[in-house]
C-alpha positions as CSV (number, residue, x, y, z in Angstrom):
1,X,73.4,40.0,123.0
2,X,72.9,39.8,119.2
3,X,70.9,43.1,119.4
4,X,73.8,44.9,121.1
5,X,76.2,43.6,118.5
6,X,74.0,44.9,115.7
7,X,73.6,48.2,117.5
8,X,77.3,49.0,117.5
9,X,77.8,49.1,113.7
10,X,74.5,51.1,113.3
11,X,75.8,53.6,115.8
12,X,79.2,53.9,114.0
13,X,77.6,54.2,110.5
14,X,75.1,56.7,111.7
15,X,77.8,58.9,113.4
16,X,80.0,58.8,110.3
17,X,77.0,59.6,108.1
18,X,76.2,62.6,110.3
19,X,79.8,63.9,110.1
20,X,79.7,63.5,106.3
21,X,76.5,65.5,106.0
22,X,78.1,68.3,108.0
23,X,81.2,68.2,105.8
24,X,79.0,68.4,102.8
25,X,77.3,71.5,104.3
26,X,80.7,73.1,104.8
27,X,81.8,72.4,101.3
28,X,78.5,73.6,99.8
29,X,78.7,76.8,101.8
30,X,82.3,77.4,100.9
31,X,81.5,77.0,97.2
32,X,78.9,79.7,97.5
33,X,81.4,82.3,98.8
34,X,82.7,83.2,95.3
35,X,82.9,86.2,93.1
36,X,80.9,86.9,89.9
37,X,81.6,86.0,86.3
38,X,83.2,89.2,84.8
39,X,81.2,90.6,81.9
40,X,83.1,91.7,78.7
41,X,83.2,95.2,77.2
42,X,80.5,94.0,74.8
43,X,78.0,93.6,77.6
44,X,74.7,95.4,77.4
45,X,75.1,99.2,77.9
46,X,72.8,99.2,81.0
47,X,74.9,96.6,82.8
48,X,78.1,96.9,84.7
49,X,81.0,95.5,82.7
50,X,84.4,94.6,84.3
51,X,85.8,94.7,80.8
52,X,84.9,98.3,80.3
53,X,86.0,99.2,83.8
54,X,89.4,97.6,83.1
55,X,89.9,99.9,80.2
56,X,89.7,102.9,82.6
57,X,91.9,101.2,85.1
58,X,94.7,100.8,82.5
59,X,94.6,104.5,81.9
60,X,95.3,105.7,85.5
61,X,96.4,102.7,87.7
62,X,99.4,101.4,85.9
63,X,101.9,103.1,88.2
64,X,102.1,104.2,91.9
65,X,100.2,107.5,92.5
66,X,100.9,108.6,96.1
67,X,99.6,111.9,97.4
68,X,101.2,114.8,95.5
69,X,103.0,112.7,92.9
70,X,103.0,113.5,89.2
71,X,101.2,110.2,88.6
72,X,98.5,111.3,91.0
73,X,98.1,114.5,89.1
74,X,97.8,112.6,85.8
75,X,95.2,110.2,87.3
76,X,93.2,113.1,88.6
77,X,93.2,114.8,85.2
78,X,91.9,111.6,83.6
79,X,89.2,111.0,86.1
80,X,87.9,114.6,85.9
81,X,87.9,114.4,82.1
82,X,85.9,111.2,82.1
83,X,83.3,112.4,84.6
84,X,82.8,115.6,82.7
85,X,82.4,113.6,79.4
86,X,79.5,111.8,81.0
87,X,77.8,115.0,81.8
88,X,78.5,115.4,85.5
89,X,79.3,118.6,87.2
90,X,82.9,118.3,88.5
91,X,85.0,120.3,90.8
92,X,88.4,119.7,92.3
93,X,88.4,120.5,96.0
94,X,91.8,121.6,97.0
95,X,92.6,121.8,100.7
96,X,95.0,120.7,103.5
97,X,93.9,117.5,105.2
98,X,95.0,116.6,108.7
99,X,94.9,113.8,111.2
100,X,96.5,113.1,114.6
101,X,97.6,109.9,116.4
102,X,99.6,109.2,119.4
103,X,102.3,111.9,119.4
104,X,101.9,112.4,115.7
105,X,100.3,115.1,113.5
106,X,100.0,114.6,109.8
107,X,99.1,117.2,107.2
108,X,98.9,117.1,103.4
109,X,97.6,119.0,100.4
110,X,94.8,117.0,98.7
111,X,92.9,117.3,95.5
112,X,89.5,115.7,96.0
113,X,87.4,115.1,92.9
114,X,83.7,115.9,93.5
115,X,81.2,115.0,90.7
116,X,77.5,115.9,91.3
117,X,74.2,115.3,89.5
118,X,71.1,117.0,90.8
119,X,68.1,114.7,91.2
120,X,64.8,115.4,89.5
121,X,62.9,115.3,92.9
122,X,65.5,114.8,95.6
123,X,64.7,113.4,99.0
124,X,68.4,113.6,100.0
125,X,71.9,112.8,98.7
126,X,73.5,109.5,97.7
127,X,77.3,109.6,97.9
128,X,79.5,107.0,96.3
129,X,83.1,107.3,97.5
130,X,86.5,105.8,96.9
131,X,90.1,107.1,97.0
132,X,92.2,107.5,93.8
133,X,95.6,107.8,95.5
134,X,97.7,104.6,96.1
135,X,100.4,103.5,98.5
136,X,103.8,104.5,97.3
137,X,104.9,100.9,97.0
138,X,102.5,99.9,94.1
139,X,100.0,101.0,91.5
140,X,97.0,100.2,93.7
141,X,95.0,98.5,91.0
142,X,92.7,97.1,93.8
143,X,93.4,99.6,96.5
144,X,91.6,101.6,95.4
145,X,91.8,101.8,91.6
146,X,89.2,99.1,91.0
147,X,86.6,101.0,93.0
148,X,87.4,104.3,91.2
149,X,87.2,102.5,87.8
150,X,83.9,101.0,88.9
151,X,82.6,104.4,89.7
152,X,83.3,105.5,86.1
153,X,81.6,102.5,84.7
154,X,78.7,103.0,87.1
155,X,78.2,106.6,85.9
156,X,78.3,105.4,82.3
157,X,75.7,102.6,83.0
158,X,73.4,105.0,84.8
159,X,73.4,107.4,81.9
160,X,73.1,104.6,79.3
161,X,70.0,103.2,81.1
162,X,68.3,106.6,81.0
163,X,69.1,107.0,77.3
164,X,67.8,103.5,76.5
165,X,64.5,104.1,78.3
166,X,63.9,107.3,76.3
167,X,64.2,109.5,79.4
168,X,66.2,112.1,77.5
169,X,63.2,113.4,75.6
170,X,63.6,116.8,77.3
171,X,67.2,116.9,76.2
172,X,68.5,118.3,79.5
173,X,70.8,116.7,82.0
174,X,68.1,115.7,84.4
175,X,66.0,114.2,81.6
176,X,68.9,112.2,80.4
177,X,69.6,110.6,83.7
178,X,66.2,110.7,85.4
179,X,67.5,110.0,88.9
180,X,65.3,111.0,91.8
181,X,67.9,111.9,94.4
182,X,71.0,114.0,94.2
183,X,74.1,111.9,93.4
184,X,77.7,112.7,94.5
185,X,80.6,110.7,93.3
186,X,83.5,111.5,95.6
187,X,87.1,110.4,94.7
188,X,89.2,111.4,97.6
189,X,93.0,112.0,97.7
190,X,95.4,111.2,100.5
191,X,93.6,108.2,102.0
192,X,96.8,106.2,102.3
193,X,98.4,109.0,104.4
194,X,95.6,108.9,107.0
195,X,92.2,109.7,105.2
196,X,93.5,113.3,104.7
197,X,91.2,113.9,101.7
198,X,88.0,112.7,103.4
199,X,88.9,114.7,106.5
200,X,89.4,117.9,104.5
201,X,86.1,117.3,102.6
202,X,84.2,116.9,105.9
203,X,85.8,120.0,107.4
204,X,85.4,122.3,104.4
205,X,83.0,121.2,101.7
206,X,79.3,122.2,101.8
207,X,78.2,118.8,100.6
208,X,79.5,117.2,103.7
209,X,77.2,119.2,105.9
210,X,73.9,118.0,104.5
211,X,74.5,114.3,105.2
212,X,73.0,111.5,103.1
213,X,73.6,107.9,102.4
214,X,77.2,106.9,101.8
215,X,78.5,103.9,99.8
216,X,82.3,103.6,100.4
217,X,84.5,101.1,98.5
218,X,87.9,99.7,99.5
219,X,90.1,96.6,99.0
220,X,92.6,94.8,101.2
221,X,93.7,92.2,98.7
222,X,93.4,91.5,95.0
223,X,90.5,89.0,95.0
224,X,87.5,87.5,96.7
225,X,83.9,88.5,96.9
226,X,82.9,92.1,97.6
227,X,81.9,92.1,101.3
228,X,79.9,94.6,103.2
229,X,82.1,94.8,106.3
230,X,81.1,98.0,108.0
231,X,77.9,100.0,108.4
232,X,76.9,103.1,110.3
233,X,74.8,102.7,113.5
234,X,71.1,101.9,113.2
235,X,71.6,100.0,110.0
236,X,68.3,98.0,109.8
237,X,66.9,99.7,106.6
238,X,70.3,99.9,105.0
239,X,70.9,96.2,105.3
240,X,67.4,95.5,104.0
241,X,68.1,97.6,101.0
242,X,71.5,95.9,100.5
243,X,70.0,92.4,100.7
244,X,67.2,93.2,98.2
245,X,69.1,95.3,95.7
246,X,72.4,93.6,95.0
247,X,72.6,90.4,93.0
248,X,74.9,88.5,95.3
249,X,75.1,90.1,98.8
250,X,78.1,89.0,100.9
251,X,79.3,89.9,104.4
252,X,77.8,89.5,107.8
253,X,77.2,91.6,110.9
254,X,80.0,90.0,112.9
255,X,82.4,91.8,110.6
256,X,80.7,95.1,111.4
257,X,81.1,94.6,115.1
258,X,84.7,93.5,114.8
259,X,85.6,96.5,112.6
260,X,84.0,98.9,115.1
261,X,86.4,97.6,117.7
262,X,89.5,97.9,115.7
263,X,91.6,101.1,115.4
264,X,91.6,100.8,111.6
265,X,89.7,103.3,109.5
266,X,88.9,104.3,105.9
267,X,87.3,107.3,104.3
268,X,84.0,105.9,105.7
269,X,85.0,106.9,109.3
270,X,85.2,110.7,108.9
271,X,82.2,110.8,106.5
272,X,80.0,108.9,108.9
273,X,81.3,111.1,111.7
274,X,80.0,114.1,109.7
275,X,76.5,112.7,109.7
276,X,76.3,110.3,106.8
277,X,74.7,106.9,107.2
278,X,76.0,104.2,105.0
279,X,77.8,101.0,104.1
280,X,81.5,100.1,103.5
281,X,82.6,97.4,101.1
282,X,85.9,95.6,100.3
283,X,87.3,92.4,99.0
284,X,90.1,90.9,101.2
285,X,91.4,87.7,99.6
286,X,95.0,87.2,98.2
287,X,96.0,90.0,100.6
288,X,99.7,89.2,100.3
289,X,99.7,91.6,97.3
290,X,98.2,94.4,99.5
291,X,100.3,97.6,99.4
292,X,103.0,96.2,97.2
293,X,104.0,96.4,93.5
294,X,101.9,93.3,93.0
295,X,98.7,95.2,93.6
296,X,98.6,95.4,89.8
297,X,96.1,95.1,87.0
298,X,97.6,91.7,86.1
299,X,96.9,90.3,89.6
300,X,93.4,91.8,90.0
301,X,90.7,89.2,90.0
302,X,88.2,90.3,87.3
303,X,85.4,88.6,89.1
304,X,86.1,90.8,92.2
305,X,85.9,93.9,90.1
306,X,82.6,92.7,88.6
307,X,81.2,91.9,92.0
308,X,82.3,95.3,93.4
309,X,80.9,97.2,90.4
310,X,77.6,95.2,90.1
311,X,76.9,95.9,93.8
312,X,77.8,99.6,93.3
313,X,75.5,100.0,90.3
314,X,72.6,98.1,91.9
315,X,72.8,100.1,95.2
316,X,73.2,103.4,93.4
317,X,70.1,102.7,91.4
318,X,68.1,101.5,94.3
319,X,69.1,104.4,96.6
320,X,68.9,106.9,93.8
321,X,65.2,106.3,93.4
322,X,64.4,105.6,97.1
323,X,62.7,107.9,99.6
324,X,65.9,108.4,101.7
325,X,64.2,109.6,104.9
326,X,62.5,106.2,105.2
327,X,65.9,104.5,105.5
328,X,66.2,106.0,109.0
329,X,66.1,103.2,111.6
330,X,66.3,103.0,115.4
331,X,68.5,99.9,115.6
332,X,70.9,97.5,114.0
333,X,70.1,94.1,112.5
334,X,71.9,90.8,112.5
335,X,72.6,89.6,109.0
336,X,74.5,86.6,107.5
337,X,74.3,84.5,104.4
338,X,73.1,80.8,104.4
339,X,73.1,78.7,101.2
340,X,72.7,81.7,99.0
341,X,70.1,83.5,101.1
342,X,70.8,86.6,103.2
343,X,69.2,86.0,106.7
344,X,68.4,89.1,108.7
345,X,66.6,89.7,112.0
346,X,66.2,92.8,114.1
347,X,68.5,93.6,117.0
348,X,65.7,93.3,119.5
349,X,65.7,89.6,118.9
350,X,69.3,89.2,119.9
351,X,68.9,89.2,123.7
352,X,65.9,86.8,123.6
353,X,67.8,84.4,121.4
354,X,70.8,84.5,123.7
355,X,68.5,83.9,126.7
356,X,66.8,81.1,124.8
357,X,70.1,79.4,124.1
358,X,71.0,79.5,127.7
359,X,67.6,78.1,128.8
360,X,67.7,75.4,126.1
361,X,71.1,74.3,127.4
362,X,69.7,74.3,130.9
363,X,66.8,72.2,129.7
364,X,69.2,69.8,127.9
365,X,71.1,69.4,131.2
366,X,68.0,68.6,133.2
367,X,66.7,66.1,130.6
368,X,70.1,64.4,130.4
369,X,70.3,64.2,134.2
370,X,66.8,62.7,134.3
371,X,67.9,60.1,131.8
372,X,70.8,59.3,134.0
373,X,73.5,60.4,131.5
374,X,74.9,63.3,133.5
375,X,75.0,64.9,136.9
376,X,75.2,68.7,137.4
377,X,78.7,68.5,139.0
378,X,79.9,66.6,136.0
379,X,78.4,69.1,133.5
380,X,80.0,71.9,135.4
381,X,83.3,70.1,135.3
382,X,82.9,69.6,131.6
383,X,82.2,73.3,131.1
384,X,85.2,74.3,133.1
385,X,87.5,71.9,131.4
386,X,86.3,73.0,127.9
387,X,88.2,76.2,128.3
388,X,91.4,74.1,127.9
389,X,90.9,73.2,124.2
390,X,89.8,76.8,123.4
391,X,92.9,78.3,124.9
392,X,95.2,75.5,123.7
393,X,94.1,76.0,120.1
394,X,95.0,79.7,120.2
395,X,98.3,79.0,121.9
396,X,99.2,76.3,119.3
397,X,98.3,78.5,116.3
398,X,100.2,81.6,117.7
399,X,103.2,79.4,118.7
400,X,103.4,77.8,115.3
401,X,103.4,81.3,113.7
402,X,106.3,82.2,116.0
403,X,108.2,79.1,114.8
404,X,107.5,79.9,111.2
405,X,108.8,83.4,111.5
406,X,111.9,82.1,113.3
407,X,112.4,79.6,110.5
408,X,111.6,82.0,107.7
409,X,112.1,85.6,108.9
410,X,110.8,87.1,105.7
411,X,107.3,86.1,106.9
412,X,107.5,88.7,109.6
413,X,107.5,91.6,107.1
414,X,104.3,90.2,105.5
415,X,102.3,90.4,108.7
416,X,100.9,86.9,108.2
417,X,99.5,87.7,104.8
418,X,101.1,84.9,102.8
419,X,101.1,84.1,99.1
420,X,100.0,80.5,99.4
421,X,98.4,80.1,102.9
422,X,96.0,77.2,102.3
423,X,98.2,74.5,103.8
424,X,98.9,76.7,106.8
425,X,95.3,77.5,107.2
426,X,94.5,73.8,107.2
427,X,97.2,73.3,109.8
428,X,95.3,75.8,112.0
429,X,92.2,73.7,111.7
430,X,94.3,70.6,112.5
431,X,95.7,72.3,115.6
432,X,92.1,73.0,116.8
433,X,91.4,69.3,116.3
434,X,94.5,68.4,118.2
435,X,93.5,70.6,121.1
436,X,90.0,69.1,121.2
437,X,91.3,65.5,121.1
438,X,93.9,66.2,123.8
439,X,91.1,67.4,126.1
440,X,88.3,65.1,125.2
441,X,89.8,61.7,125.1
442,X,91.6,61.7,128.5
443,X,88.4,63.1,130.3
444,X,85.9,61.0,128.4
445,X,85.6,58.2,130.8
446,X,86.3,60.3,134.0
447,X,83.7,62.9,133.4
448,X,81.6,61.2,130.8
449,X,80.9,62.0,127.1
450,X,77.5,63.4,127.7
451,X,78.7,65.7,130.5
452,X,81.6,66.9,128.3
453,X,79.3,67.5,125.3
454,X,76.7,69.4,127.3
455,X,79.2,71.3,129.4
456,X,81.1,72.4,126.3
457,X,78.0,74.1,124.9
458,X,78.2,76.4,127.9
459,X,80.9,78.4,126.3
460,X,79.2,79.4,123.0
461,X,76.0,80.0,125.0
462,X,77.7,82.2,127.6
463,X,79.8,84.0,125.1
464,X,76.8,84.5,122.9
465,X,75.0,86.1,125.8
466,X,78.0,88.4,126.4
467,X,78.1,89.4,122.8
468,X,74.4,90.1,122.9
469,X,75.3,92.9,125.3
470,X,78.7,94.1,124.0
471,X,78.6,93.3,120.3
472,X,75.0,92.3,119.3
473,X,75.8,91.8,115.6
474,X,78.3,89.1,116.4
475,X,76.1,87.2,118.9
476,X,74.7,84.9,116.2
477,X,78.1,83.3,115.6
478,X,77.8,81.7,119.1
479,X,74.2,81.9,120.0
480,X,72.7,80.1,117.0
481,X,75.1,77.1,117.2
482,X,74.5,76.8,120.9
483,X,70.8,77.0,120.6
484,X,70.5,74.6,117.7
485,X,72.8,72.0,119.4
486,X,70.9,72.2,122.6
487,X,67.6,71.8,120.9
488,X,69.0,69.0,118.8
489,X,70.2,67.3,121.9
490,X,66.8,67.7,123.6
491,X,65.0,66.1,120.6
492,X,67.5,63.3,120.4
493,X,66.8,62.4,124.1
494,X,63.1,62.5,123.6
495,X,63.2,60.2,120.5
496,X,63.1,56.4,120.7
497,X,66.5,54.7,121.2
498,X,67.0,53.8,117.6
499,X,70.3,55.6,116.9
500,X,69.5,56.9,113.4
501,X,66.8,59.3,114.5
502,X,69.0,60.5,117.3
503,X,71.8,61.1,114.9
504,X,69.5,63.0,112.6
505,X,68.5,65.3,115.5
506,X,72.1,65.9,116.7
507,X,73.2,66.4,113.1
508,X,70.5,69.0,112.6
509,X,71.7,70.8,115.7
510,X,75.2,71.0,114.4
511,X,74.1,72.3,110.9
512,X,74.1,75.9,112.1
513,X,77.9,75.7,112.8
514,X,78.5,74.0,109.5
515,X,76.7,76.7,107.6
516,X,78.4,79.5,109.4
517,X,81.9,78.1,109.6
518,X,83.4,78.8,106.1
519,X,82.6,82.5,106.0
520,X,83.7,83.1,109.6
521,X,86.9,81.1,109.3
522,X,87.7,82.8,106.0
523,X,87.1,86.2,107.4
524,X,89.3,85.5,110.4
525,X,92.2,83.9,108.4
526,X,92.0,86.1,105.3
527,X,91.2,89.3,107.1
528,X,93.7,89.0,110.0
529,X,96.3,86.7,108.4
530,X,98.3,84.0,110.0
531,X,100.0,86.4,112.4
532,X,96.7,86.3,114.2
533,X,95.9,82.7,113.3
534,X,94.7,82.1,116.9
535,X,91.4,83.8,115.9
536,X,90.9,81.2,113.2
537,X,91.9,78.4,115.5
538,X,89.3,79.6,118.0
539,X,86.6,79.5,115.4
540,X,87.5,76.0,114.5
541,X,87.6,74.9,118.1
542,X,84.2,76.3,118.9
543,X,82.8,74.5,115.8
544,X,84.5,71.3,117.1
545,X,82.7,71.5,120.4
546,X,79.4,71.2,118.6
547,X,80.5,68.0,116.9
548,X,81.2,66.1,120.1
549,X,77.9,64.0,120.1
550,X,78.5,62.9,116.5
551,X,82.2,62.3,117.0
552,X,81.4,60.2,120.1
553,X,79.3,57.7,118.1
554,X,82.1,55.9,116.3
555,X,84.0,55.4,119.6
556,X,83.4,52.5,122.0
557,X,80.6,52.9,124.5
558,X,81.7,54.8,127.6
559,X,81.7,51.9,130.0
560,X,84.2,50.0,127.8
561,X,86.5,53.0,127.7
562,X,89.1,53.6,125.0
563,X,92.0,51.3,124.3
564,X,95.4,52.7,124.9
565,X,96.0,52.5,121.2
566,X,93.0,54.6,120.4
567,X,93.7,57.2,123.1
568,X,97.2,57.6,121.8
569,X,96.6,57.2,118.1
570,X,94.0,59.9,117.6
571,X,96.1,62.8,119.0
572,X,99.2,61.4,117.3
573,X,97.4,61.5,113.9
574,X,96.4,65.1,114.6
575,X,100.0,66.0,115.5
576,X,101.3,64.2,112.4
577,X,98.7,66.0,110.2
578,X,99.6,69.4,111.7
579,X,103.3,68.8,111.2
580,X,102.7,67.6,107.6
581,X,100.5,70.5,106.7
582,X,103.1,73.0,108.1
583,X,105.8,71.2,106.2
584,X,103.7,71.3,103.1
585,X,103.1,75.0,103.6
586,X,106.9,75.6,103.8
587,X,107.4,73.6,100.7
588,X,104.6,75.2,98.7
589,X,104.8,78.8,99.9
590,X,108.2,79.6,98.5
591,X,109.2,83.0,97.1
592,X,109.6,83.3,93.3
593,X,109.0,85.9,90.6
594,X,105.2,85.3,90.8
595,X,105.2,85.3,94.6
596,X,107.9,87.8,95.6
597,X,109.5,88.5,98.9
598,X,109.4,91.9,100.5
599,X,112.6,93.8,101.0
600,X,113.1,97.0,102.8
601,X,115.8,99.5,101.8
602,X,116.2,103.3,102.3
603,X,118.9,105.8,101.7
604,X,119.6,108.4,104.5
605,X,121.9,111.4,104.1
606,X,122.8,113.5,107.1
607,X,123.2,116.9,105.4
608,X,124.9,118.3,108.5
609,X,127.8,115.8,108.4
610,X,127.5,114.7,104.7
611,X,127.5,111.1,105.8
612,X,125.1,108.8,104.0
613,X,123.9,105.3,104.9
614,X,121.9,102.5,103.4
615,X,119.3,101.3,105.9
616,X,117.2,98.2,106.1
617,X,114.8,97.1,108.8
618,X,114.5,93.5,107.5
619,X,115.1,90.9,110.2
620,X,117.0,88.8,107.7
621,X,117.9,90.9,104.6
622,X,117.7,89.2,101.2
623,X,120.9,88.8,99.1
624,X,120.1,91.9,97.1
625,X,119.7,93.9,100.3
626,X,122.9,92.6,101.7
627,X,124.7,94.2,98.8
628,X,124.0,97.5,100.4
629,X,124.0,96.7,104.2
630,X,126.8,95.0,106.0
631,X,125.6,94.6,109.6
632,X,123.5,96.1,112.4
633,X,124.4,99.7,113.4
634,X,127.7,99.7,111.4
635,X,128.9,103.3,111.4
636,X,126.9,106.4,112.1
637,X,123.2,105.9,112.5
638,X,120.7,108.2,110.8
639,X,119.2,110.8,113.2
640,X,116.1,109.6,115.0
641,X,116.9,105.8,114.6
642,X,117.4,103.6,117.6
643,X,120.4,101.2,117.9
644,X,119.8,97.6,117.2
645,X,116.8,97.9,114.9
646,X,118.5,98.4,111.6
647,X,121.0,96.9,109.2
648,X,123.2,99.7,107.7
649,X,126.0,100.1,105.2
650,X,128.0,103.0,103.8
651,X,126.5,104.9,100.9
652,X,127.7,107.6,98.5
653,X,126.7,111.1,99.5
654,X,124.5,112.8,96.9
655,X,124.2,116.5,96.3
656,X,121.1,117.7,98.2
657,X,120.5,120.8,100.1
658,X,118.1,119.2,102.6
659,X,115.2,120.7,104.5
660,X,115.4,124.1,106.1
661,X,113.8,125.1,109.4
662,X,113.6,128.7,110.5
663,X,112.0,130.0,113.7
664,X,109.4,132.7,112.8
665,X,108.2,133.3,116.4
666,X,108.2,131.8,119.8
667,X,105.9,132.6,122.7
668,X,105.5,130.4,125.8
669,X,104.8,126.9,124.8
670,X,104.3,127.8,121.1
671,X,106.9,127.9,118.4
672,X,106.2,128.7,114.7
673,X,108.5,127.4,112.1
674,X,109.0,128.0,108.4
675,X,109.8,124.6,106.8
676,X,111.1,124.3,103.2
677,X,112.7,121.5,101.2
678,X,113.0,122.6,97.6
679,X,111.5,120.9,94.5
680,X,110.7,117.2,93.9
681,X,110.3,116.5,97.6
682,X,107.3,114.4,98.5
683,X,107.1,115.7,102.1
684,X,108.9,116.6,105.3
685,X,108.9,115.0,108.7
686,X,109.8,116.9,111.8
687,X,111.0,114.7,114.8
688,X,110.8,116.6,118.0
689,X,112.7,115.6,121.2
690,X,109.7,116.7,123.4
691,X,106.0,115.7,123.4
692,X,103.8,117.9,121.4
693,X,100.1,118.7,122.3
694,X,99.1,120.3,119.1
695,X,100.2,121.5,115.7
696,X,99.0,123.9,113.0
697,X,99.9,123.9,109.3
698,X,99.5,126.9,107.0
699,X,100.3,127.1,103.3
700,X,99.5,129.8,100.7
701,X,96.1,129.5,99.2
702,X,94.6,127.2,101.8
703,X,93.0,127.6,105.2
704,X,95.3,126.9,108.2
705,X,94.5,123.6,109.9
706,X,95.0,122.8,113.6
707,X,94.9,119.4,115.3
708,X,95.3,118.4,118.9
709,X,97.8,115.7,119.7
710,X,97.5,113.2,122.5
711,X,100.1,110.8,123.7
712,X,103.8,110.2,122.9
713,X,105.4,108.6,119.9
714,X,107.3,105.4,120.6
715,X,111.0,105.3,119.8
716,X,113.7,108.0,120.3
717,X,111.5,111.0,119.5
718,X,108.3,111.7,121.5
719,X,106.7,114.1,119.0
720,X,106.4,114.0,115.2
721,X,104.8,116.2,112.5
722,X,104.5,115.2,108.8
723,X,103.6,117.3,105.9
724,X,102.9,115.5,102.6
725,X,103.1,117.2,99.2
726,X,105.0,120.2,100.7
727,X,104.8,123.1,98.3
728,X,108.1,124.5,97.0
729,X,107.7,127.7,99.0
730,X,107.2,125.6,102.1
731,X,104.7,125.7,105.0
732,X,104.4,127.4,108.4
733,X,104.2,124.8,111.1
734,X,103.2,125.9,114.6
735,X,104.0,123.4,117.5
736,X,102.7,123.5,121.0
737,X,105.3,122.0,123.2
738,X,104.7,122.4,126.9
739,X,107.6,122.9,129.3
740,X,110.3,122.9,126.7
741,X,112.9,125.7,127.0
742,X,114.9,124.3,124.2
743,X,114.0,122.0,121.3
744,X,115.9,119.7,119.1
745,X,114.2,119.1,115.8
746,X,115.4,116.7,113.1
747,X,113.9,117.6,109.8
748,X,113.7,114.9,107.1
749,X,113.0,115.7,103.5
750,X,111.6,112.6,101.8
751,X,111.7,111.6,98.1
752,X,110.6,108.3,96.7
753,X,112.8,106.5,94.2
754,X,116.3,105.2,95.0
755,X,117.4,105.3,91.3
756,X,118.9,108.8,91.9
757,X,121.5,107.4,94.2
758,X,124.8,106.4,92.4
759,X,125.4,102.7,92.5
760,X,121.8,101.7,93.1
761,X,120.7,98.6,91.2
762,X,116.9,97.8,91.0
763,X,115.4,94.9,92.8
764,X,115.7,91.6,90.9
765,X,112.7,89.6,90.0
766,X,111.3,87.9,93.2
767,X,111.7,91.0,95.4
768,X,109.2,93.9,95.9
769,X,109.5,96.9,98.2
770,X,108.5,96.5,101.8
771,X,105.2,98.1,103.0
772,X,107.1,100.2,105.6
773,X,106.5,103.9,105.1
774,X,110.2,104.6,104.7
775,X,110.8,101.9,102.1
776,X,112.4,103.0,98.9
777,X,112.8,106.4,100.5
778,X,115.6,108.9,99.9
779,X,115.8,110.9,103.2
780,X,117.9,113.9,103.7
781,X,118.1,115.0,107.3
782,X,119.1,118.2,109.2
783,X,119.1,118.7,113.0
784,X,118.2,122.0,114.5
785,X,118.5,123.2,118.1
786,X,115.8,125.8,118.7
């Protein structure tokens, strides 16, 4: 009797100690996911300096520079001048870029900057790429100004290293640099309008045909470590080079698999499609500033710039001197970071590890059955029931987001990318805990804690096996925790009954989850935002399943069962914690000058009727916006807009000729139009009342470009064509419209900047332009029956 009484506190203390060890692992791992200390402008010449890169950034990224804007032209001139000053051969590749989407064709004139340096004994080409245009809503200091400034600093550091080492004895360009392989620094234009610059480069430029190794640089926030989030196929040798060359490698192969499944793309996509192999990098934290006026130099994390640039310089040096043909591989690798070390293993090990996890779980089940702790039916019941907390955690997270949007509609325009999301993110973790407690405690005595713990591991083991087939690079997220937990359970059952050693074994099994959790949860919550908070909740819930043996130890022994107080108190605490964290988030994450709200406003003039309207797509317009709009669908709606989706208000009509559309020819399903819009127009959009299957754009001095169009646009117009940076003399647009005897086309001439409209007052502090494409737009429309 005395021995049993002594065993209970040992059991409790051991369990709490194990949980504390895992918590320490989580904290230690999270602390390692940081940026680098920025180096000042006085840093040694051969090193990358964020301070020096910032000097460049201030020269070209202090204002928005969308495709075709005067600011874009000024930025291009500065970049060309700096690259030439460093001794590179520079050309401006002028072309028309194109892309297509569902029912949409987009064209635009682009000015790509291509700087080259021949290698001394090349084995191939190393291309470093980033885009120098920005979204129209902000200066794009991070997206993608930081990468472009890092390119200038990288070029300077490469040249300085050659000079310092005395490699310029011959006095020529190759002697000064002494790089083995050919280098290309590609600064693309028009990325924000659909990777138009990269598409045109791939289609027309000779350097795109030879292939090589590509390093592309992006940003989806204004801070955080520089992550390698995408690679080309067969990445084994590339990842090895990355892990060896860069000072602080970040990222993991689950991000690669996820990005391959998403419809998103960057310049990396067309360049890899042209035959390049390579790696894609971005930082993604503090993403509420993304594509807004707050993507500014003031908000840029200097450590993120340093990390971006240090990686860029290190990889350019390593690949510049590598035998590039040896980087060809026949498969992908799994890679992730653990306690400061990049772990990699070849793709051929993924299926065996997944099978081993399943077999280890089967072995744990048989051993537990032999010990009399479980029966096979109970384990199966535990596995089936474990689906409940996984699903419930997702439902709770997504449902809470819906309530937050209903309470604070301005969140909807932010897409879940909030200014101060930490309390909400903690609430997501608490919801996962609530889902686990609500499942585990009621079934603990009926099914048994051992059966629940063993059965719960069936989900990470089975899903890991599924990933091993469908997304091998992400399999480790599930396979390794399942394998380690199963092996830890087996060792615990084979050890003597003294609980400390069993706790050590079980704790060791859960360490894999603790080491992987911070980066995976951060990628899910920071990368996808709270609008998809269910993904983060699922990560936390899966992690929680691996803690069941340790969490069980502080509870009463199974045959005693739980007191009613305990069974009710634990979920109640989780509910209270969740509610408190959500309330804290609402109190902390308020809009102010430093953390502004997004507000959408556009001006639309119907040049046919001379009726103008202010338009806002905000669900709940801010006070400033309500000074322009008075209600939903009040008065005549702009052409092409559906009823019920807009707030509108009367606006003064400005003097504007509007776009002009003239039919040049028509034959069968094809109609060719001349489209003009005058000066100072950013572009023209044609909305067509029939589906289009293809479009061709032709402007003077450039090759005509044709794209196929599949699908139908949503909304009131099934087909749409856009032309960005339309020249003053206009463009010829040829549409293929099957089975359409007559067409109605609404042409919209688009100019950014509402200050030209009488009565317009700029946004007050605390408001920034919405990320919608038609935000801050002056649109002049004309409708043509053709």
